[in-house]
C-alpha positions as CSV (number, residue, x, y, z in Angstrom):
1,V,29.1,12.2,9.9
2,D,30.0,10.3,13.2
3,K,33.1,12.0,13.1
4,D,30.7,15.6,13.1
5,F,29.1,14.2,16.3
6,G,32.5,12.5,17.8
7,L,30.8,9.6,19.0
8,S,32.8,6.7,19.0
9,E,31.8,3.1,18.0
10,L,31.1,2.3,21.6
11,M,29.5,5.5,22.3
12,R,27.2,4.5,19.1
13,A,26.1,1.1,20.6
14,Q,25.6,2.4,23.8
15,V,23.0,5.0,22.4
16,R,21.6,2.6,20.1
17,A,21.4,0.0,23.0
18,R,19.4,2.5,25.2
19,I,17.0,3.5,22.3
20,Q,16.0,0.2,21.6
21,A,15.1,-0.6,25.6
22,E,13.7,2.8,25.9
23,T,11.5,3.1,23.0
24,T,10.5,-0.6,22.2
25,N,9.4,-1.2,26.0
26,V,5.6,-1.5,25.2
27,T,3.8,-2.1,28.2
28,P,-0.5,-1.0,29.0
29,E,1.7,1.4,32.1
30,A,3.8,3.1,29.6
31,S,2.9,6.9,29.0
32,W,2.9,7.7,25.2
33,T,3.0,11.8,26.0
34,D,6.0,10.7,28.3
35,R,8.0,8.7,25.5
36,L,7.0,11.8,22.8
37,A,8.5,14.2,25.7
38,Y,11.5,11.4,25.9
39,L,12.0,11.3,22.1
40,D,11.6,15.1,21.5
41,R,14.5,15.6,24.2
42,G,16.7,13.5,22.1
43,L,16.4,15.2,19.2
44,L,17.0,18.6,20.7
45,S,20.4,17.7,21.8
46,A,21.4,16.5,18.6
47,L,20.1,19.7,16.4
48,Q,21.7,21.7,19.1
49,L,24.8,19.7,18.6
50,A,24.5,20.3,14.7
51,A,23.7,23.7,14.9
52,A,27.5,24.1,15.4
53,L,28.3,22.3,12.1
54,P,28.8,24.1,8.9
55,R,24.7,24.9,7.3
56,E,25.2,22.5,4.4
57,R,25.9,19.8,6.6
58,R,23.5,20.1,9.5
59,Y,20.8,17.8,7.8
60,D,22.9,14.8,6.7
61,A,24.4,15.0,10.2
62,V,21.2,14.3,12.0
63,I,19.1,11.7,9.3
64,K,21.9,10.1,8.7
65,Q,22.3,8.7,12.2
66,D,20.4,5.4,12.1
67,F,19.3,6.0,15.7
68,L,18.5,9.7,15.2
69,S,16.5,8.6,12.1
70,L,14.6,6.2,14.3
71,L,13.6,8.6,16.9
72,L,12.3,11.1,14.3
73,A,10.4,8.2,12.7
74,Q,9.1,7.4,16.3
75,S,8.4,10.6,17.3
76,A,6.5,11.4,13.8
77,F,4.8,8.4,14.4
78,I,3.2,9.2,17.7
79,R,1.9,12.4,16.6
80,R,0.4,10.9,13.6
81,V,-1.5,8.4,15.6
82,G,-2.0,10.5,18.4
83,T,-1.1,9.2,22.2
84,D,-4.8,7.7,23.4
85,K,-5.0,5.8,20.6
86,L,-1.8,4.6,21.3
87,S,-2.7,3.8,24.8
88,E,-5.9,1.9,24.1
89,L,-3.4,-0.5,20.9
90,T,-1.0,-1.0,23.7
91,A,-3.8,-1.9,26.3
92,D,-4.7,-5.0,23.5
93,E,-2.5,-7.9,24.4
94,A,-2.7,-9.2,21.0
95,V,-1.1,-6.0,19.6
96,R,1.2,-5.3,22.1
97,P,4.5,-7.1,20.4
98,F,3.3,-5.7,16.9
99,L,4.0,-2.4,18.4
100,A,6.9,-3.3,20.1
101,W,8.6,-4.4,16.7
102,L,6.8,-1.7,14.9
103,F,8.6,1.0,17.0
104,G,12.0,-0.5,16.6
105,H,11.3,-0.9,12.9
106,R,12.8,2.4,11.2
107,P,11.4,1.4,7.2
108,A,8.1,0.5,8.9
109,L,7.4,3.1,10.4
110,E,8.7,5.5,7.7
111,D,6.0,3.2,5.5
112,F,3.4,4.1,7.6
113,L,3.9,7.7,7.4
114,L,4.6,8.1,3.9
115,S,1.6,5.8,2.8
116,I,-1.4,6.6,5.2
117,A,-3.7,9.0,4.0
118,P,-4.9,12.2,6.4
119,S,-8.1,10.6,6.5
120,T,-7.3,7.0,7.0
121,D,-8.0,6.0,11.0
122,A,-4.6,4.7,11.8
123,D,-6.2,2.9,14.8
124,A,-8.1,0.5,12.9
125,T,-5.2,0.3,10.0
126,L,-2.8,-0.6,12.6
127,R,-4.9,-3.4,14.4
128,L,-5.2,-4.9,10.7
129,W,-1.7,-4.5,10.1
130,S,-1.0,-6.5,13.7
131,E,-3.4,-9.4,12.6
132,L,-1.2,-10.2,9.4
133,W,1.9,-9.6,12.0
134,T,0.8,-12.0,13.9
135,E,-0.6,-14.8,11.5
136,K,1.9,-14.7,9.1
137,P,5.3,-14.5,11.3
138,A,7.5,-16.3,8.5
139,S,6.3,-12.7,6.0
140,R,6.5,-10.0,8.4
141,E,9.8,-8.6,7.6
142,K,10.2,-8.9,3.4
143,Y,6.4,-8.8,2.9
144,H,5.6,-5.3,5.4
145,R,5.1,-3.0,2.4
146,I,2.1,-5.4,1.1
147,A,0.8,-6.0,4.5
148,L,0.1,-2.4,5.4
149,A,-1.1,-2.2,2.1
150,C,-3.4,-4.5,3.0
151,A,-4.0,-2.9,5.9
152,L,-4.8,0.5,4.5
153,V,-7.4,-1.0,1.6
154,F,-9.0,-3.2,4.2
155,D,-10.1,-0.9,7.3
156,Q,-13.1,-0.6,4.9
157,P,-15.2,-3.6,3.1
158,V,-13.9,-4.5,-0.1
159,R,-17.0,-5.7,-1.9
160,M,-17.3,-8.0,-5.1
161,I,-18.0,-6.5,-8.4
162,D,-20.8,-8.6,-9.3
163,E,-22.4,-10.9,-6.7
164,D,-24.0,-13.3,-9.4
165,A,-20.4,-14.0,-10.8
166,Y,-19.0,-14.3,-7.3
167,G,-21.6,-14.5,-4.8
168,S,-22.3,-11.9,-2.2
169,G,-19.5,-10.9,0.2
170,D,-16.2,-9.2,0.9
171,V,-13.1,-9.7,-0.4
172,D,-10.7,-11.8,2.4
173,M,-7.6,-9.5,3.5
174,K,-5.9,-12.3,4.8
175,A,-6.3,-14.4,1.5
176,R,-5.5,-11.2,-0.4
177,F,-2.0,-10.8,1.6
178,Q,-1.4,-14.4,1.0
179,Y,-2.1,-14.7,-2.5
180,Y,0.7,-11.9,-3.4
181,V,3.1,-13.3,-1.2
182,D,2.7,-16.9,-2.5
183,A,2.7,-15.5,-6.0
184,D,6.1,-13.1,-5.2
185,A,7.8,-16.7,-3.7
186,K,7.0,-18.5,-7.1
187,K,8.9,-15.5,-8.8
188,G,5.1,-15.1,-10.9
189,L,4.6,-11.2,-10.6
190,K,5.5,-8.7,-13.2
191,T,6.8,-6.4,-10.2
192,D,9.0,-6.4,-7.4
193,I,6.1,-5.9,-4.6
194,V,8.7,-6.3,-2.0
195,Q,10.8,-2.8,-2.8
196,M,7.4,-1.2,-4.0
197,P,5.9,1.2,-1.5
198,A,2.6,0.7,-0.1
199,W,1.1,3.9,-1.2
200,E,1.6,2.2,-4.4
201,L,0.7,-1.3,-3.7
202,V,-2.8,0.1,-2.7
203,W,-3.2,-0.3,-6.0
204,V,-2.5,-3.9,-6.3
205,V,-4.6,-5.8,-3.4
206,D,-7.6,-3.7,-4.1
207,A,-9.0,-5.8,-6.7
208,P,-12.7,-6.3,-6.2
209,V,-12.8,-9.9,-7.7
210,P,-12.2,-13.1,-5.2
211,N,-8.3,-14.8,-5.7
212,S,-9.8,-16.9,-8.3
213,E,-9.8,-14.6,-10.5
214,L,-6.3,-13.1,-10.2
215,E,-4.9,-17.0,-10.7
216,W,-6.8,-17.0,-13.6
217,A,-5.0,-13.9,-14.6
218,R,-1.7,-14.7,-13.4
219,T,-1.7,-17.8,-15.4
220,K,-3.7,-16.5,-18.3
221,V,-2.6,-13.1,-19.4
222,S,0.7,-12.2,-19.8
223,Y,2.6,-8.6,-21.3
224,A,5.5,-6.9,-20.3
225,Q,4.5,-4.2,-17.5
226,R,5.6,-1.5,-19.9
227,D,2.6,-2.8,-22.3
228,W,-0.2,-4.2,-20.1
229,G,-2.2,-1.4,-21.9
230,K,-2.6,-4.1,-24.7
231,A,-4.8,-5.7,-22.5
232,Y,-7.6,-3.4,-22.4
233,G,-7.5,-3.6,-26.9
234,S,-7.3,-7.6,-26.2
235,I,-11.6,-7.1,-25.4
236,R,-13.3,-7.2,-28.5
237,Y,-15.9,-4.2,-28.4
238,R,-19.6,-5.0,-28.7
239,T,-22.2,-2.7,-29.7
240,D,-24.5,-4.9,-29.3
241,K,-24.5,-4.9,-25.7
242,I,-25.8,-1.2,-25.6
243,S,-27.5,-1.3,-28.6
244,K,-29.9,-4.5,-27.0
245,R,-29.2,-3.1,-23.3
246,K,-28.8,-6.4,-22.4
247,S,-26.0,-8.8,-20.5
248,I,-23.9,-10.3,-22.6
249,Y,-22.6,-12.7,-19.7
250,E,-24.0,-15.4,-18.1
251,K,-21.3,-15.0,-15.1
252,Y,-19.0,-12.0,-14.7
253,T,-15.4,-13.6,-14.7
254,L,-12.8,-12.2,-16.6
255,D,-12.4,-15.7,-18.7
256,E,-16.1,-14.8,-20.1
257,I,-15.4,-10.9,-20.9
258,K,-12.3,-12.4,-22.7
259,C,-14.1,-14.9,-24.5
260,E,-17.5,-12.8,-25.3
261,G,-15.8,-9.2,-25.3
262,G,-17.7,-6.3,-23.8
263,T,-18.3,-2.1,-23.6
264,C,-15.0,0.2,-22.5
265,G,-16.4,-0.4,-18.8
266,D,-15.5,-4.3,-19.4
267,Q,-12.7,-3.6,-20.9
268,A,-11.1,-1.2,-18.4
269,H,-12.1,-3.7,-15.5
270,Y,-10.3,-6.8,-17.0
271,A,-7.3,-4.3,-18.1
272,A,-6.9,-3.2,-14.5
273,T,-8.0,-6.5,-12.4
274,T,-5.5,-8.5,-15.0
275,A,-2.5,-6.1,-14.5
276,K,-3.4,-6.0,-10.0
277,A,-3.1,-10.2,-10.4
278,N,0.6,-9.8,-11.8
279,G,1.4,-7.6,-9.0
280,I,1.1,-4.3,-11.2
281,P,-0.5,-1.2,-9.2
282,A,-3.5,-0.2,-11.9
283,M,-6.8,1.9,-11.7
284,V,-10.3,2.3,-13.8
285,I,-10.4,5.9,-14.8
286,S,-13.9,7.1,-16.3
287,G,-14.8,10.6,-17.8
288,D,-17.2,12.4,-20.1
289,G,-16.3,14.0,-23.4
290,D,-17.6,14.8,-26.9
291,L,-18.7,11.0,-27.4
292,G,-20.3,10.4,-24.1
293,G,-19.6,8.8,-21.0
294,H,-16.3,6.5,-21.2
295,A,-14.1,4.1,-18.9
296,W,-10.7,3.7,-19.8
297,M,-7.2,2.3,-17.9
298,G,-4.4,3.5,-16.0
299,Y,-1.4,1.4,-14.8
300,K,2.4,1.9,-13.8
301,A,4.5,1.2,-16.9
302,S,7.7,1.4,-14.9
303,S,9.7,1.8,-11.7
304,K,9.2,5.9,-12.2
305,E,6.2,5.6,-14.5
306,W,2.7,5.7,-14.9
307,N,0.7,5.4,-17.9
308,L,-3.0,7.0,-17.3
309,G,-4.0,6.6,-21.0
310,A,-5.0,3.3,-21.8
311,G,-7.9,3.1,-23.8
312,R,-8.3,7.0,-23.6
313,L,-10.4,8.3,-26.7
314,G,-8.4,11.2,-27.5
315,A,-8.0,14.9,-26.5
316,S,-11.6,15.3,-25.6
317,Y,-11.5,13.0,-22.9
318,A,-8.5,14.2,-21.5
319,N,-9.7,14.6,-17.7
320,G,-11.3,11.6,-16.1
321,G,-12.0,10.2,-12.5
322,T,-10.9,7.2,-10.5
323,T,-11.3,6.2,-6.6
324,D,-8.5,5.7,-4.4
325,P,-8.6,2.8,-3.1
326,Q,-7.7,3.9,0.5
327,T,-9.7,6.6,1.2
328,R,-12.9,5.6,-0.9
329,Q,-13.1,9.4,-2.5
């Protein structure tokens, strides 16, 4: 690829150094509009050089150059967030060092662009990510994807599922991030959260329970990742909960659900939450069928496969819905 552009190692080093200096110089006086124009000029020059190459090699000639792929990511980032919002963020002294790091960190920029939904407030997400980056310096590189996932989810409050059991209030983002960092460091998870993309990790960090429940699940519930659907069936079904229309719990904890049993909603909550506690993306799914309303569970069964039918009742419940933890839609 380097031969395609005729760049010596010295020239490549000079280009990288200039890009690093120009594009990570985040100051309140910096014009993001001018910076975007600068990036686009550089990209246009590279594309003009690539135009002379054989058609089948043009794309690789650009994208495989580390400094050109960084330019692409930076340009796309500015367009996604907006120059006005970036100017506001740059004016915040607490956020500025984070932005400088992010702008020079191509994998993190690409993770952001691949994960953030069109309707998500990029400004709020970046501010939350900045808080985790600032307060957890030892984790900022290795765990940047789990930090981004937390920022994407917690830009809106994550309410506890049962105030009687856990008290009123919201799940704490920083404590949730630290739970997964600590669990991974202990090799206590069923997945590799360092390598998993942030858009899937949002289905891990969003559990509407305190970390004490996640700790219980991680130490008390264990299946192979592929077999986590068994957690749904491990909860005894209680028809009397429906027929008598009364609660069978003193407090709605995972331990109590395991001991007392429950209905399909309780089974789905138990299975999905215990999966999340172990680093497995999971969701509660609900729908209507021949037998009325029903809830089941979906989870990531392997690195390339999701199982969306754990606890589903046959073909009459082929369709169901869940809520995206990032958008709440």
